[in-house]
C-alpha positions in Angstrom: 0.0 0.0 0.0 3.0 2.3 0.2 4.4 4.5 2.9 1.1 6.4 3.4 -1.3 4.1 5.4 -5.0 4.8 4.9 -4.8 5.4 1.1 -6.4 2.3 -0.2 -6.6 3.7 -3.8 -3.1 4.4 -5.2 -4.4 6.6 -7.9 -5.9 9.2 -5.5 -2.9 11.5 -5.1 -1.9 11.4 -8.8 -5.5 12.2 -9.8 -5.6 15.2 -7.5 -2.2 16.4 -8.7 -3.1 16.0 -12.4 -6.4 17.8 -11.8 -4.6 20.7 -10.2 -2.1 20.7 -13.2 -4.9 21.0 -15.7 -6.7 23.7 -13.6 -3.6 25.9 -13.5 -2.4 25.3 -17.0 -4.1 28.4 -18.4 -3.7 30.6 -15.4 -0.1 29.6 -14.3 1.5 27.3 -16.9 4.8 27.1 -15.0 3.0 25.9 -11.9 1.1 23.3 -14.0 4.4 21.9 -15.3 5.9 21.9 -11.8 3.0 19.9 -10.4 3.5 17.2 -13.0 7.2 17.2 -12.4 6.7 16.9 -8.6 4.3 13.9 -9.1 6.7 12.0 -11.3 9.7 12.7 -9.0 7.7 11.7 -5.9 6.8 8.4 -7.5 10.4 7.8 -8.6 11.5 8.3 -5.0 8.6 6.2 -3.7 7.3 9.2 -1.8 4.0 8.9 -3.6 2.3 5.5 -4.0 2.7 3.9 -7.5 -0.5 3.3 -9.4 -2.1 0.1 -10.3 -2.2 -1.4 -13.8 -5.5 0.4 -14.8 -4.6 3.8 -13.2 -1.8 4.9 -15.6 -4.3 6.8 -17.8 -4.2 9.5 -15.1 -0.8 10.6 -16.6 -2.7 11.8 -19.7 -3.7 14.8 -17.6 -0.1 16.1 -18.3 -0.8 16.1 -22.0 -4.2 17.8 -21.5 -2.3 20.5 -19.7 0.1 20.7 -22.7 -2.9 21.4 -25.0 -4.1 24.2 -22.8 -0.6 25.8 -22.7 -0.2 25.5 -26.5 -3.6 27.2 -26.8 -3.1 30.2 -24.4 0.6 30.4 -23.7 3.3 32.5 -25.4 6.2 31.2 -27.5 8.5 30.7 -24.5 5.9 28.9 -22.5 5.0 26.6 -25.4 8.7 25.6 -26.0 9.2 24.9 -22.3 5.9 22.8 -22.2 6.9 20.7 -25.2 10.3 20.0 -23.8 9.0 19.2 -20.4 6.3 16.8 -21.7 8.9 14.9 -23.7 10.9 14.3 -20.5 7.7 13.5 -18.7 6.8 10.9 -21.3 10.3 9.3 -20.9 9.8 9.0 -17.1 6.3 7.7 -17.5 7.5 5.0 -19.9 10.1 3.9 -17.5 7.8 3.6 -14.5 5.0 1.9 -16.6 7.5 -0.8 -17.9 9.6 -1.3 -14.8 8.4 -4.0 -12.4 9.6 -1.9 -9.5 7.0 0.8 -10.0 3.9 -0.9 -11.3 1.9 -4.0 -11.9 1.9 -3.9 -15.6 -0.1 -1.6 -18.0 -3.6 -2.9 -18.5 -3.2 -6.1 -20.5 0.5 -5.9 -20.5 1.7 -7.9 -17.6 5.0 -7.0 -15.7 8.1 -8.8 -16.9 10.4 -10.0 -14.1 13.4 -10.4 -16.4 15.0 -7.0 -15.7 14.1 -3.4 -16.7 16.8 -3.3 -19.5 15.2 -6.1 -21.5 11.7 -4.7 -21.0 12.7 -1.2 -22.1 14.6 -2.4 -25.1 11.8 -4.5 -26.4 8.7 -2.6 -25.3 9.7 0.8 -24.2 9.7 2.4 -27.6 6.2 1.2 -28.3 4.8 2.7 -25.1 6.8 5.9 -25.6 5.5 6.3 -29.1 1.9 6.0 -27.9 2.5 8.6 -25.1 4.2 11.0 -27.5 1.4 10.5 -30.1 -1.2 11.4 -27.4 0.9 14.5 -26.4 1.3 15.6 -30.0 -2.5 15.3 -30.6 -3.3 17.4 -27.5 -0.7 20.0 -28.4 -1.8 20.2 -32.0 -5.4 20.6 -30.9 -4.3 23.5 -28.7 -2.4 25.2 -31.5 -5.3 24.8 -33.9 -7.7 26.5 -31.4 -5.1 29.3 -31.0 -4.8 29.7 -34.8 -8.6 29.8 -35.1 -8.9 32.5 -32.5 -6.1 34.5 -34.1 -7.8 34.3 -37.4 -11.1 35.3 -35.9 -9.5 38.2 -34.2 -7.8 39.3 -37.4 -11.1 39.0 -39.3 -12.8 41.1 -36.7 -10.0 43.7 -36.8 -10.2 43.8 -40.6 -14.0 44.4 -40.4 -13.4 47.2 -37.8 -10.7 48.7 -39.9 -12.8 48.7 -43.0 -15.7 50.3 -41.1 -13.3 52.9 -39.7 -11.9 53.6 -43.2 -15.4 53.9 -44.6 -16.4 56.3 -41.8 -13.2 58.3 -42.4 -13.9 58.4 -46.1 -17.4 59.7 -45.5 -16.1 62.3 -43.0 -13.5 63.4 -45.6 -16.1 63.7 -48.3 -18.3 65.7 -46.1 -15.4 68.0 -45.0 -14.3 68.5 -48.6 -17.9 69.4 -49.6 -18.1 71.8 -46.7 -14.8 73.4 -47.8 -15.9 73.6 -51.4 -19.3 75.2 -50.5 -17.5 77.7 -48.1 -15.0 78.7 -50.8 -17.6 78.7 -53.5 -19.6 81.3 -51.5 -16.5 83.5 -51.3 -15.6 83.1 -55.0 -19.2 83.7 -56.2 -19.9 86.6 -53.8 -16.6 88.4 -53.3 -16.6 90.3 -56.6 -20.3 91.3 -56.4 -20.2 92.2 -52.7 -17.2 94.4 -53.2 -19.1 96.4 -55.9 -22.2 96.5 -53.6 -20.1 97.9 -50.7 -18.5 100.6 -53.0 -21.8 101.6 -54.5 -23.5 101.8 -51.1 -20.7 104.0 -49.8 -20.8 106.2 -52.9 -24.6 106.6 -52.6 -24.4 107.4 -48.9 -21.8 110.1 -49.5 -23.8 111.7 -52.3 -27.1 111.6 -50.4 -26.6 114.1 -47.6 -30.2 115.4 -48.0 -31.8 112.1 -47.6 -33.6 111.0 -44.3 -31.4 109.5 -41.7 -33.0 106.0 -41.9 -32.0 105.9 -45.6 -28.4 106.8 -44.8 -28.4 104.2 -42.0 -29.7 101.6 -44.3 -26.9 102.4 -46.9 -24.3 102.3 -44.2 -25.6 98.9 -43.0 -25.5 97.6 -46.5 -21.8 98.6 -46.9 -20.8 97.2 -43.5 -22.6 93.9 -44.1 -21.0 93.6 -47.5 -17.5 94.1 -46.1 -18.1 91.6 -43.3 -19.4 89.1 -45.9 -16.2 89.6 -47.9 -14.0 89.0 -44.8 -15.8 85.7 -43.9 -16.3 84.2 -47.3 -13.9 81.5 -48.6 -12.2 81.7 -52.0 -12.4 79.1 -54.7 -12.5 78.5 -58.4 -15.8 77.7 -59.9 -16.7 74.2 -58.9 -18.2 71.2 -60.6 -21.8 71.5 -61.7 -24.5 69.2 -60.5 -24.2 67.0 -63.5 -20.5 66.4 -62.8 -19.2 68.5 -65.8 -16.6 71.2 -65.2 -18.0 74.6 -66.0 -16.1 76.7 -68.6 -13.2 78.5 -67.0 -12.3 82.1 -67.7 -9.2 82.8 -69.9 -6.8 85.7 -70.2 -9.1 87.3 -72.8 -11.7 87.8 -70.0 -9.3 90.0 -68.0 -10.3 93.2 -69.9 -14.1 92.7 -69.3 -13.4 92.0 -65.7 -11.5 95.3 -65.4 -14.4 97.1 -67.1 -16.8 95.8 -64.5 -14.5 96.8 -61.7 -14.2 100.3 -63.2 -18.0 100.6 -62.9 -17.5 100.1 -59.1 -15.4 103.4 -59.1 -12.1 101.6 -59.2 -9.4 103.4 -61.2 -7.6 100.7 -63.2 -4.5 101.3 -65.3 -3.7 98.4 -67.6 -0.6 98.2 -69.7 1.5 95.5 -71.5 5.0 95.3 -72.9 6.5 92.7 -75.2 4.9 90.4 -77.7 2.0 88.4 -76.2 2.5 84.6 -76.2 -0.2 82.0 -76.2 -0.4 80.5 -72.8 -2.0 77.2 -71.8 -5.6 77.2 -70.6 -4.4 76.4 -67.1 -2.0 79.3 -67.0 -4.7 81.7 -68.5 -7.1 80.6 -65.7 -4.4 81.4 -63.1 -3.7 84.8 -64.6 -7.4 85.6 -64.6 -7.9 84.6 -61.0 -4.8 86.4 -59.8 -6.0 89.6 -61.4 -9.5 89.2 -60.1 -8.2 88.7 -56.6 -5.9 91.8 -56.8 -8.8 94.0 -58.0 -11.3 92.6 -55.5 -8.8 93.1 -52.6 -8.0 96.7 -53.8 -11.7 97.6 -53.8 -12.3 95.9 -50.5 -9.4 97.4 -48.6 -8.3 100.5 -50.4 -11.9 101.6 -51.0 -13.8 103.4 -53.6 -11.8 105.6 -56.0 -8.5 103.9 -55.3 -6.0 103.3 -58.2 -4.8 99.9 -59.3 -2.0 99.4 -61.9 -1.9 96.1 -63.8 1.0 95.4 -66.1 1.7 92.3 -68.3 5.4 91.9 -69.3 5.8 89.4 -72.1 9.4 90.1 -72.9 11.0 87.5 -70.6 11.0 83.7 -70.6 7.5 83.9 -69.2 4.7 86.2 -68.4 5.4 88.6 -65.5 2.3 90.1 -63.9 2.7 93.3 -61.8 -0.3 94.6 -59.8 -0.1 97.4 -57.4 -2.7 99.4 -55.4 -2.9 102.0 -52.7 -2.1 100.6 -49.3 -4.5 101.9 -46.6 -3.3 102.8 -43.2 -6.1 101.1 -41.2 -6.2 97.8 -43.1 -4.0 95.5 -45.1 -4.7 92.7 -47.4 -6.6 89.9 -45.7 -7.6 92.0 -42.7 -10.9 93.6 -41.7 -11.4 97.4 -42.0 -12.4 97.7 -38.4 -8.9 98.0 -37.0 -8.4 94.4 -35.9 -5.5 93.8 -38.2 -3.6 90.7 -37.4 -6.6 88.9 -35.9 -7.4 87.3 -39.2 -5.1 86.3 -42.0 -6.7 86.3 -45.4 -6.6 83.4 -47.8 -6.3 85.5 -51.0 -2.5 85.6 -51.1 -2.2 81.9 -50.3 -4.7 81.1 -53.0 -2.9 83.2 -55.6 0.5 81.7 -54.7 -0.9 78.2 -55.0 -2.5 79.0 -58.4 0.8 80.4 -59.7 2.6 77.3 -58.4 0.1 74.9 -60.1 0.6 76.9 -63.3 4.4 76.3 -63.1 5.5 79.7 -61.7 5.6 81.7 -58.5 4.1 84.7 -56.8 5.2 87.3 -54.2 3.0 89.8 -52.5 3.6 92.5 -49.8 3.7 96.2 -49.0 6.1 98.4 -51.0 6.2 101.9 -49.7 2.7 103.3 -49.9 1.4 100.6 -52.2 0.7 96.9 -52.0 2.4 95.1 -54.8 1.8 91.6 -56.3 4.3 90.1 -58.7 3.6 86.7 -60.4 5.7 84.8 -63.0 4.4 82.1 -65.3 6.9 80.5 -67.6 6.0 79.8 -71.3 5.4 76.3 -72.4 4.4 75.0 -68.9 1.0 73.4 -68.7 0.9 73.5 -64.9 1.5 71.0 -62.1 5.3 71.2 -62.0 6.3 74.5 -60.7 9.7 76.3 -60.6 11.5 76.6 -57.3 9.5 78.7 -55.1 7.4 78.8 -51.9 5.1 75.8 -51.5 1.9 76.6 -49.7 -0.5 74.3 -47.8 -2.9 72.5 -50.2 -5.8 73.7 -48.2 -5.4 77.1 -49.8 -7.0 75.5 -52.9 -9.6 72.8 -52.7 -9.8 69.8 -55.0 -12.2 71.6 -57.3 -9.6 74.2 -58.0 -7.0 71.6 -59.0 -9.5 69.6 -61.1 -10.4 72.8 -62.9 -6.7 73.5 -63.7 -6.1 70.0 -64.8 -9.2 70.1 -67.1 -8.1 73.4 -68.5 -4.6 72.1 -69.2 -6.0 69.1 -71.0 -8.1 71.4 -73.2 -5.1 73.6 -73.8 
């Protein structure tokens, strides 16, 4: 019965130890392996009673623990568990074959001819069976781990796709908001500048009118200027049917100046050199730059201010010079209420980006008592690959602007 009286079933202690090993294999894999090692060492030293012939199946609990470790353990734990269970299988084989530790294995009766003979003739068969069972348990654990990893990856892929779709929708919405905001400025800036100038002129010439009329004219002028400050600037966008609207060319600059002259803006236009045919994208850039300069002059310098626009065709490209009176209380991109510096206008950034997309560059800034804009667009460049110069953030032009330039270049 062994050294522990009262234990009439030799498999009781091994069963409890193997149950604890299985229970701790997921939570504490090292403790699980340690329990199996303690059991086998105790039986080798006869500190734990050996099992009867039909109790050796309890050892399979070690391989069940191996399966759980292969399922939930990390790489180091898995390697250690495999190595330990190979050693456990060797010890189990020895104790199951040796007549000193057992009473046979089921139908296999003990041989009393020495352990060496029994191990040489039957040990490899029993060891193969134990290793096969261990391999099956370990493989099952790995398959379950791979299944869970694949499931987690599929779930992560679904979440990533959903996140990308949401991001794409948010980007489309944000682009549409930007396009609408800049469309409002591009569509309204020119007309509102004329409205503000006309309202101021009518108010100054109507001293005999009732005060409510004068107040109404003043409100119109102030509201128009505030709308100019808040509006966003953009090239004409895509129509509802998806077709790009016809874009203005350099031949439309003169009609633009005539309309601005009707708003009491004094414009002096001159040219030097022999005009060269520019690409449609470059002509669009020239028109928008001139339009921005005239609009800003009327907005900031006010009614009756003088603007000089000169086209120089004599160099390797068109050089555009535009200058206007520089007011004391307001500069380009600032309000006319004295809060200069609180708001930076988008007009200069937009003009620079247009010049860059057309293959050139643009500078702008105060020059004495005038504000001067100089732009250069080389001949033979269809746009998109600019000369060395300042590169501005792309938010200064939206996607509609770039599509319009590209479409114009293709037509050119």
